[in-house]
N, C-alpha and C positions, 0 to 999 in steps of 0.2 A: 504495499500500499504506500511506504515513505516514496518508495523508486515510482508509484504512479503520481506521487505528489511531487515532485523533487522534479520528473519529466512533464509535468505540466507548466509549472513556475517556468522551464526553461522554454519551452515552447510560446507561454504567454510572454515573455521579455522578448523574443526574437521577433513575433508578431506586431506587440507593442512598438519596440526598433524601428521595424518597416513603416509602419504606419508615419511614425514620426520624421523618418528620412524621406515618406514620400510628401510628405508636406512645409518642408523645407525648400525654397528653391536652389535648385540644381543648376547652377550657372555653366559647368560644363554644358550644359545642353540647351541651354539659352543663349549663347553666343550667335549673333546674324553672322554674316557672312563675312570673313577673314581674305583681305587682298593684302599685296605688299607696296603696290603702287599707285592704284587710280581705284575710283569707285563712283558709281552713278544710282542713288534710289530712288526710283519715282512709283507713281498706278501702277504702271503696266509695263511685264517684261519686255515687251516691245523696243517702247522707249528708252528703258536703261539702257539694252543690247544696245541702241543704235548709238547713244550717247555714248556709251564705254567705246564703241569700235572707232569713232572720231578717237578719241584718247589714243586707241591705239595705232593709229594712222599718224600720231604725232602733233594731235592738235590740244587747245588746251580747254581750262575747263570751261571759257566763256565760248568756243566754238561748240562743245558738247553742250551748252546752254540751249545756244540757239536748234541744234539737232534735237535735244531732248522736246524742249517747250513745241516744237512744230510737228515732232512725231506724237506726241500727245492729242495734238490737235486731230490725230488721224485715230489712233489707237482708243483713246478715251472721250470721246466727244461730250460723255455727262458733263467734266468738266476741263479737260483740255482744249483749246481753241485758237483759231484766228481771228473769232469774234469776239473778244473779252478783250484783258486785259493783264497787270499784274505787278509784281515789282519782285526788285531783284535785289541781294546784299551780297558784297562780294569782299573778301581778303588774299589781295595779291601774296606771292611769296615773301615777298620784302617787309608785310606789315602794310604797305597801303590797303586803306580802306574806302570802299563806296558804296553807291546803291544809285538806280534806275525807277523811274516811276513811270509805267505804262499802263497805268490806271484810265477807264473810260473817263471820256467829259460828256457832258449836258450839250447838247444840241443848240446853236445860235437863236433857234424859234421856241426853246426850252422859258419856261415862264415860274414863278414861284407856287403858285396856285394852280399847277396842269392835272394835278390830280384829285382836286375838290371838286362836288358838287356845288348847284347854288345857294345851297343852306351850310358851303363850308365842310362837308364830311368829306372822307377819303374814299373814292369810287372802287368798291373790287377790283382786283384784279389787273386793274389801269395800271398800274408800275409794276404789274408781275409778268403779266401774260400777253402775247404780241407783241405789234411794232413799238408801239407808246412806251413799251419799259425799255428800249434800248436805247443805251450809250454809244457814244461815237467810240469804236474799238480801237485799241493800241496795240496788239499784242504784234503786230506786223513792223510797226514802227520801233518800238522794244528789241526785238531782238535784232533787227539791222545797225539801231543804234549800239548794239553791243558789240557788235562784229565790227564795224567801223571802228570804233574805238580800241577794241581789246583782241580782238580776235586774231588768227596765225593763218588756218588754212582760206582756200578758195569758198568762196561762198556755194560754188556747183558741188564742193565736196561735202559739203555739209547738207546741202540741201536733195539731191539726187537721190540718200538710201529712203528718206524721207517719204519723196515723189512713188519708190518702188516701193515702199510699204504699203501706199493707199492705192498700187493698181494691183499688187496682192491681195491683200483685203486683209481682216484679223479677226481673228477666232475668238466666237461669244464666248465667254466664260460664266460660270452660273449664276455668280454676282451680278454681270452685264445684264445676261436673261431677267433677270429679278427686277432690275433697275427698269430695264425697255418696256416690260408689262405693267408696271407699275404706272409709267408716264405717257405709254399711248393713248390714253383717252384725252390728255392735254395738248398731243402732239395734234390729233384732231380739232381741237379747239381752236386752237390757234394757227393751223396749215391747211390749204390747199392741196397739198400733195407732201410727201417727206419720205425718204430712205427708210425710215423706221416707223412709217405711219401703221400700215397693215401687218405688213410679212411679220408671222410669227415666230420672230430670232428664237432661238434654242441656243442651250449650249451645245458646242463643235461647229456650230455653223458659222459661216466665213463670211463677211461683210467686207464689201469692198467700194472704196471710195474716188470711184474715177473723175466725179465732177470735181473734189478737193484737188485729187490727182493735177488735174487740167488747171486748178486756178493759183496752184504751186508751182509750175512747169511756165506761167505766165509771170509771175513774180519772180522767180529762180532769170527768167530772158529778161526782165525789163527792169528789178529793183522794187524796192520799197515802195518808191512812187506808181507803181502798179495798181497799189491796193487802193491808194490814197487819191490817186489823179488821172491813172488809166482807164482800161477798159472795164479792168475788175469794180472799180468805184463805179462807174456810171452804173454798171449793173446792179451793184449793192441799192444805189442810192435808191433807183428806181423801184426796183423790189420792196425796199423799204416802206416808200410812199405808196406804191399799188396797195399796201399792206396795211394802211392808215396811218404811218408813222411822219414822223417830220424830220430824219436827218436827211441831207443834201452833201451834193457834190461838194458844196463849199465847208462843211462841215470836216468832211472827210481831207480836202485839201489843206486846212487849218491845222488839223493835228499833228502835235510834236511830242515824242517823248522827252523827259526831263530828269538829266543828273539830279541828284539831290546828297546832301551830307547826313549822312546813317546818326539815328540816335546812339550813343553808347554810352554806358554805365560800367561802373563795377559792383560785385556781389562778392565777398568776401576777397579768395585772388583769383575771382574770374573777373574775366572784361568780356560784356556783353553786346555784341554790335547788331540791331536791330535795323528796321525799317521807319521811317520819320514819316510825318502827315504829309498827303493825306489818310495815310495809313495810322489807324490808332496802335499799332502791333506795337512799338517800340515804346513810346510814353507810359502808357497801361503796363506794359511787362515789366518796366523799369521803376513804378511808381510800387506796384504789388512786389516785386524783390525787392525795395529799401525799406519797405513798411515792415515784412516779415523778417528782413537780416538780421533786427536784434533777437530773434528768439531762437532757441537751441532745437532745430528741428530734428536733428539729427540724434538728439537723446528722446524727444519726445517720440520719434518711430513713424515709417511710412504708413500714411494713410490711419494715423492712429486718431483718438479722436480730439488732441488737441493741435495736431500738426493741421486737422482739417477746418478747425475753428479759425486758426487764427489765417490761415490762407484764403479763406470764405470773407472773414472782415476786411482782409485788405484787398479782393478781389470787390466788396461790395463798394467800397471808398473810391476806386479805381475806376470803375466803371460809370460811378455818379458822375466824377471829373471828365470822362469821355462823353458823357453825352450833353454836356455844359460847352466845352472848351475847344472841344477838337472838330475840325473840317479842313478844307484846302486851305492850306498857306497862301497861295497866290489871292484868296480872297479873304482872308479873317487873319486877324493878329492872334496866333497861337504863345499861349506865356510857357513856353517850353521849361523854361531855366528856374521860372516860379515852382511850376507842377514837380519839378526833382528836389525843392529847396528842403534839406536835409529837416529843418524845425517844421514845415509845414506839414510832410508827410509825419514825423512824429508825432505832431497835435493832432493829425486824422484817426491815430489809432489809442490816443488817449481816452477814450468811452468806452473802448473794448474792453470786456472782461470774460475772464471764462465760465465765468456762474450762469451767462444768459447770452441767448441771440442778442444782438442789436437788429432791428426792425428798419428795413428798407424807407418806409414811412420817416423814420429819425434822422436818416443820412440823406444830403443834400451835396452839390458841388462844395468845394469848398473856397473859403474866401479867402484869396490869394493877394499877393500884394506883387505887381506887375515888376520883374527885374529885365526887363528885356523888352455777312453773308457769309447757306450751311455748305454749299457744295462746289468747293474750290478744289483744287490739286495743288500737290506742293513737289520738289526735287531737289534734293543735294549730290552735288558734286565735290568732289577733290582729285585735283589731276595727279600726274606723275612728278610735277614742277613744284606742287605744294602751293597752288592757287585752289582758294574752293570760293564756291559758290553756294547762295540759298536763296531758292525762286518759288512762290507762290505765284500763281496765274488763276484764272477765275473766268466764269461769265454769269456768279451769283449762283443762282440755284440751277439744283439738276437740269442739264440740258437749258439754261438760262431763261430766256422767254418762251421758250419751247417752239420759236418762229426756225424754220429750217428753210434756208435758200438752197432748192435744189438743182438752180444752176450754176451757182459757185461751191456747193457742196459742205456748208458748215451752219449750225447752230449759232444764232446771235447771243447776248446779253441780256439780263433784264435787271442793269446794275443802277436803273434809274429807281428802283425802288431803295436802293442803299442811301439815297437822300432822307431827307427829314421831310417828306409830302405833305405833313403837316406837325410842325413841331408838339412836341408832346404825346403824339401820337407812336405807337410800335410799329416797325417794321416788321417783314415776315420772320425774321431770327429775334421779336421781341424787343429790340433794342428804341429805346425813346433816344431822340434826337431834338436839340434846338436849333436854335436861327443860325449858329455857325454853320452848320451841313445842312442850311435851304438851299433851294434850286435856284439856280443861276446860270443864263448862257455860257459855256465852255467851263463849268465848275467842274473840277473834280470830285465826284460822292467822297464821304468820310471810308474806310473801310476797317476790318479787323485782322489785314492779312499780316500775319508777324514771320517772315523769313528773315532767319536768324543766326549769327554764327559768333561763337563763343571761343576767347583766348584764355588759358590757363600757365599761369607764370610767363605771360608774354607770347606762349607760341599757341599755331592752332590747335584747338582741342576738339570742339564740335562743328557740325553745321548741322542746320536741321528746320523745321517747320511741319505746318498742317494743314489742310483744308477744315472745315468744320464750321463757317462765319463764327457767329459771337465767342464760339466756346476754341478758337484758335489761340488766342493769346494765351487761354490759361492751359490749354493742354502742351502748347511748348513751355510752356511757366514750368508745368510739372514734370515734364521731360528732364529737363535741366536738372532741378532739386532731384529726380531719382536717379541720377550718377553723381552729384557732386553730393550731397547730404545722406545719400541713401546706399552709396556704391553698386549700383547696378551697374552691370554691363550695359552696353547701347542699345541691344533688343529688350534684354529686361525691362530697360527703362519705357520704351516705346509699348511692350506688351502691358505693362501693367494697369491697373484699373485707374479710370479717371474721374472726377467731379467737375462741376464746374458751378459758379456763382455769379451774376452781369447784372448786379443790384435792385432793376427790376425785369421779370416778377420778382417779389421775394421768395427764393426757392433755390437749394441746393439741388440740382440735377445729377444725376449720381447713374453711370452706369446699370443695368438691372444684372441684380443676380452676383454683384462681384463685390459686395460689401458685407459683411457679417453684419448678423440681424442684430444681434445686441448692441452695435455700433451706431445704427442708426437709429435703434431706440432710444441711446442716450439723447443724439443729438437733438430727436425730435422733445425729448425731455427738457433740454436747454431752450427749447423753443422756434427751433430751424424748423424749416418747412423742408420734407426730401420728395423728390420727384424722378421716381425710378423707371416713370413708362414712358416719356418724351424723349429720352436719348437713350436709343438702344446703344448707338455709336458716337463716342464723343471722339472727335476727330480721326484722325487717319496719320499719324507721325510717320514721315522719313528722314532719318540723320543718318549720318556718319560721325565716328569717331575714331581721335586719333589716337593708338595706343603707347603706352611707355615705348615699347621696342620699334615704334614709328610705321607698325603696320595700322591698317584701318579693320575697325569694324561697321560693318551699315546694320542698321536696325529698319528693316521693311516693315510696317505694321499691318498684321493678320486679320486686320479688321475690313480690307480692302485685296485687291489684287497685287500689291506693293510687291516689289521685288528689287533687290540689288544686285548688281552686276558689275565687275569690275574684274581686275588683273596685278 
């Protein structure tokens, strides 16, 4: 009997140990792709492969940026585009940093109240569906400007593989099948015809984009002006107007991408380099990180009660400032230095208590002293020369305005919804805007896109970003913290469950079934409203980390079809 009891105890200990081992993160199994020299991480393997191939040919990160961006327009029309816009932040191997803004702009005929009825109420869907939702696209101008200033390979070498991909076609994934099925009713509502309109595309089907290939061939032959002043511009303006929109040939001819000085700030021994307005990403990210910096998050633990409280309360206050102060810096004076002031940010957290939640109704924008969107896609690149880029591009909602120009082969954005159609009213992401982000001709709408590069002790450390509308900033934030504070690998940091607070609505959105029920209960007892229903996915982070031995680790988000490719 004693032998039986001893054997039972031994078996119990072995089983317990195995259970314990299974509950602990196994870092050896959660490393992302490791490469020696260079890497591209994007939403589709086809785009990552084309970008990586450009690097193998001797191209630099900026050549690969052009190739990857345009390949995403083919392989990932859900968000990749030539009918939208974006932002790119870079760090060259000598430490030089910079950024480019190729965000869409409001047409010349746009007016402040263009989405309101005679009673001053927002007209449903006018800023989100169809031709009136479209802003002047910036993607083609952006990539050509990057290539002109920073590229090294001939544009032919970059565009030809993208055109070949469009001709060959792209295989439908299971996730893409679900997206197409979900959005087909909206395609029918916005379009007279569409490549994705009626065909019941299913997994493993191949979609060929011959019209887009023809458009790209004209752009290859005639350069960026083909899109803004050539045959393509004429066809695009006519198509938009025929469908009830207001963009003209003059709007397209006037569009220019703009180089901007990136936001940069320190956090512990890190230097964070991120996008400046009209993206709110860099300023909001900086405010949140500076507000949480005094708290020992590493001691509190990853996604612990106190860690979630601190981050949530900092997010609440930063998003309140975002709604009031931020917009297009070419139209409004943005008090960036004041918003980063150490005393100001410390005072913003004065009323925070671990004992109970702050109510968003009790939080507004701060009183400063003037010292001076969900369906996007992101890609990160580090080349063999040590240059790094982080680029986030979008047509705003999934498939943008749902308006598809079949003659030219691409979807058009619905970025006009990112303006404040009516100050104080939420947009499709629930974000509240103020006068700083009101509509005006040729103005760029406020964005949450947060392409970010991180240095550690003066050396390149990470490049990352994500889609996700209003959740972009908080997803980038948590990924950086996961690596820096909680010693995760790049892939673990990307995989980890995420949460989000944006001031209004006053709730913590959490990925469902990802957080312990007891933790959720504790937060609710403290007065936090928890929403685990409306965000099945928060962000799709793509990042690259430079390891101590100078190899690269890619983190490609399992939440999408994202893939890292390199050598």
